[in-house]
C-alpha positions in Angstrom: 18.6 42.2 5.9 20.3 44.4 6.2 20.6 46.6 9.5 18.1 49.4 10.6 19.1 52.6 9.2 21.5 50.8 7.1 21.4 49.6 2.7 23.2 47.1 1.0 23.1 46.5 -2.3 24.2 42.8 -2.2 22.4 41.1 -5.3 25.0 44.0 -7.1 28.5 43.3 -5.6 27.5 38.9 -5.8 28.5 38.2 -8.8 26.1 38.0 -11.4 26.4 34.2 -11.8 23.3 32.0 -8.9 26.4 29.6 -7.8 29.6 31.4 -5.6 31.6 29.2 -3.7 30.8 30.4 0.8 34.4 31.8 0.6 33.3 34.9 -2.5 30.1 35.4 -0.7 31.6 36.2 2.4 33.9 38.1 0.8 31.4 40.5 -1.4 29.3 40.7 2.0 32.3 42.1 3.6 32.6 44.1 2.4 29.7 46.0 2.6 29.3 45.6 6.0 31.6 45.2 9.4 29.1 43.8 11.8 29.5 39.3 12.0 25.7 39.4 12.7 25.2 41.1 9.5 27.0 39.0 7.7 26.0 35.2 8.2 21.6 36.9 9.0 22.9 38.2 4.6 24.5 34.9 3.7 22.1 33.0 5.8 18.7 34.7 4.5 21.1 34.3 0.4 21.6 30.5 1.0 17.8 29.2 2.2 15.7 32.1 -0.2 17.9 30.1 -3.3 18.8 33.8 -4.8 22.4 32.2 -4.1 23.5 28.5 -4.9 26.7 27.5 -3.4 30.1 25.8 -5.3 33.3 24.3 -4.8 33.8 22.9 -1.2 30.4 23.6 0.3 28.8 23.0 -3.4 26.4 20.1 -1.2 26.1 21.1 2.5 23.4 22.0 3.9 23.2 25.7 5.2 21.9 24.2 8.6 25.5 23.0 9.8 27.4 25.6 8.6 25.7 29.1 9.9 
């Protein structure tokens, strides 16, 4: 969810697999924006929409517990 006036191509930046670690996801989004609110909103959107699934330590965690 880019902020007004910005355009972020997150889908192109995230690895082509649908499973990434939370760290990989956050780092990829941070490469595109320095706005912390935008990072959280984008992570929340990608996880809640099912576009991205987590693997690793947060694989079975409910995203609402850390977002």
